[in-house]
C-alpha positions in Angstrom: 15.6 16.2 13.0 14.1 14.5 16.2 12.0 11.4 16.0 8.8 10.5 17.6 7.7 6.5 17.9 4.4 5.9 18.4 1.9 2.7 18.3 -1.5 1.5 18.8 -1.2 -1.8 21.3 -3.6 -3.7 23.3 -2.6 -6.8 25.7 0.9 -7.1 23.7 2.4 -8.4 27.4 4.6 -10.6 25.4 6.5 -8.3 23.1 7.1 -5.8 25.9 8.4 -8.2 28.1 10.4 -10.5 25.5 14.2 -10.7 25.2 14.5 -8.4 22.2 11.1 -6.0 23.6 9.9 -3.9 21.3 10.2 -0.8 23.9 14.5 -2.0 24.2 14.2 -2.0 20.3 12.3 1.6 19.8 14.8 3.2 22.3 17.8 2.6 20.3 16.1 5.1 18.3 14.9 7.5 20.1 13.1 7.8 24.1 10.6 10.3 22.7 7.9 7.3 22.7 3.9 7.4 23.0 1.9 4.4 23.3 -2.0 4.9 22.6 -3.0 1.7 24.9 -6.5 -0.1 24.3 -8.4 -2.0 27.0 -5.3 -4.5 28.0 -6.3 -7.3 30.8 -2.3 -7.8 30.8 0.5 -5.3 32.5 1.3 -3.6 29.1 0.9 -0.8 30.7 2.9 -1.0 34.4 5.8 -2.2 31.9 5.6 0.5 29.5 5.2 3.4 32.4 8.1 1.5 33.8 10.0 1.8 30.9 9.4 6.0 30.6 6.8 5.3 27.9 4.0 8.1 27.3 0.9 6.2 27.5 -2.1 7.4 26.6 -5.7 5.3 27.4 -7.6 5.1 24.5 -9.8 2.5 22.3 -9.9 4.9 19.0 -9.2 2.1 17.1 -12.3 -0.3 18.1 -14.5 3.0 17.8 -13.6 4.6 15.0 -10.9 2.4 12.8 -7.3 2.3 11.6 -6.9 5.7 10.1 -8.4 7.9 13.0 -6.0 5.9 14.7 -2.6 7.3 12.9 -3.9 10.8 12.8 -4.1 10.4 16.6 -1.1 8.8 16.8 0.5 12.1 15.0 -1.6 14.3 17.3 -0.2 12.5 20.2 3.1 12.8 18.9 2.7 17.0 18.6 1.0 17.0 22.0 4.1 15.5 23.8 7.0 16.5 21.8 6.1 19.8 20.2 9.7 20.4 18.7 9.9 17.2 17.2 9.9 17.1 13.3 9.2 13.4 12.6 7.1 10.8 13.7 7.5 6.4 13.6 5.0 4.5 14.6 5.1 1.0 14.3 3.3 -2.5 15.5 4.3 -4.2 18.5 5.3 -7.2 16.8 7.7 -4.8 14.2 11.3 -4.0 14.5 14.3 -2.1 13.1 18.1 -3.3 13.5 21.7 -2.4 13.4 22.7 -0.3 10.5 19.1 0.7 9.4 18.4 2.7 13.1 21.7 4.6 11.2 19.9 5.3 8.3 16.6 6.8 9.6 18.5 8.9 11.7 20.2 10.1 8.4 17.2 10.5 6.6 15.6 12.6 9.3 18.2 14.9 9.2 19.2 15.1 5.5 15.5 14.2 3.1 14.7 16.9 0.8 11.5 18.9 1.9 9.9 17.5 -0.9 9.3 14.4 1.0 6.8 14.4 3.5 6.7 11.0 4.1 9.3 8.2 4.2 8.1 3.6 3.3 9.9 1.1 4.4 10.4 -1.8 2.9 8.2 -4.4 5.4 9.9 -8.1 5.5 7.2 -10.3 6.9 9.4 -13.2 8.8 8.1 -16.8 9.2 10.2 -17.2 12.2 12.2 -15.4 14.8 15.4 -16.9 13.4 14.7 -14.4 10.3 16.1 -17.8 8.2 12.9 -17.3 6.1 10.8 -14.8 4.7 7.3 -15.1 3.3 8.4 -12.9 0.2 11.6 -11.4 -1.1 11.3 -8.1 -0.2 13.5 -6.7 -3.6 11.0 -8.4 -5.7 8.0 -7.3 -3.1 9.1 -4.7 -0.7 5.7 -4.3 0.7 6.2 -0.6 1.3 4.4 0.9 4.4 4.4 4.9 4.6 5.2 5.0 8.3 7.5 7.6 8.6 6.1 11.1 8.4 6.7 14.6 8.8 4.6 16.4 11.8 4.3 19.8 10.2 2.2 18.1 7.3 -1.0 18.3 6.7 -1.2 14.5 5.5 -4.1 12.8 6.6 -4.5 8.5 7.0 -8.4 8.1 5.6 -10.2 4.5 5.7 -11.1 2.5 9.0 -9.7 -0.4 7.4 -6.3 -0.4 5.2 -5.7 3.0 6.0 -4.1 5.6 2.8 -2.9 8.9 2.7 -4.3 11.9 1.6 -2.8 15.5 1.5 0.8 14.5 1.0 3.7 15.5 -0.8 5.9 13.0 -2.2 6.8 9.9 -0.5 10.5 8.6 -0.4 10.5 5.1 -1.4 13.7 3.0 -1.5 14.9 0.0 -0.9 18.2 1.5 1.0 15.5 2.8 3.3 15.2 1.0 6.9 13.8 -2.4 6.8 10.8 -2.9 9.0 11.3 -6.3 10.1 7.5 -7.8 11.2 7.1 -11.1 13.5 3.6 -11.2 13.2 4.0 -14.9 12.4 5.1 -15.4 15.6 2.1 -14.5 17.6 -0.6 -16.6 19.6 -3.6 -17.9 17.7 -5.3 -15.9 20.9 -3.4 -12.7 19.3 -4.3 -13.6 15.9 -8.1 -14.4 16.3 -8.8 -11.1 18.2 -7.3 -9.2 15.2 -9.2 -11.0 12.9 -12.4 -10.0 14.8 -11.3 -6.4 15.0 -10.4 -6.2 11.3 -13.9 -7.9 10.2 -16.0 -5.5 12.1 -14.5 -2.5 10.8 -14.8 -3.8 7.6 -18.4 -4.5 8.4 -18.9 -0.6 9.3 -16.7 1.1 6.9 -19.8 2.9 4.9 -17.4 4.9 2.6 -14.9 2.5 1.1 -16.1 -0.6 2.8 -17.1 -1.8 -1.0 -13.6 -0.9 -2.5 -11.8 -3.6 -1.0 -12.1 -7.3 -0.9 -13.2 -9.2 1.9 -10.3 -11.5 3.5 -11.0 -15.4 2.8 -10.9 -15.8 6.9 -13.0 -13.0 7.1 -16.5 -14.2 7.3 -15.6 -16.8 10.0 -13.9 -14.2 12.2 -17.0 -12.2 11.6 -19.4 -15.1 13.1 -16.9 -15.5 15.5 -17.3 -11.4 16.9 -21.0 -12.0 16.5 -20.8 -14.7 19.5 -17.4 -13.6 21.1 -17.3 -9.7 20.7 -13.7 -7.8 20.1 -11.7 -9.5 23.1 
């Protein structure tokens, strides 16, 4: 069962050029990798292409939001790898390690067709050394529905905090591969950029926007957006 790794990125040179880079990590799973790259100002595109990653240039997140962006990733996986059966999407600051990579392949090969989505427990690390996590994933798994069958009619909906519709069962088990998240290590500039984007997307979500609360810092970031824009 072949897997395609996909990701939306913008200005991720730090994650792409680190000793344990996102590219090196994902290539332990598969060489079938597609990145939808926003209007990056750094060398992200060059590094991706130098490592045989397929790059699609698009600002779909800022133009349409996270739900449509996830659907677009699935479309790109099918376009470039029509024989593939699974799509896994990750962000540039996320990694898989050790036996979890083998476990992902095992799930792809053997999972019952009653399931067309696999959710990963996500661990939000406070440091690169992985000595302190924000929460214990055994108690608070922070399930991330990131692995989907490419022949499923499922769709992601909502501009922000995307959710799934039209899917069969989701396979959730604490033995599933752990998604290691290192967002605490990103620069303040990156944090502010994401904050401005999310506050903007919340403001334009006329369908679902009132169904979820504002982040405590959202108003601050929205004022930043009004003054500085999204970049």
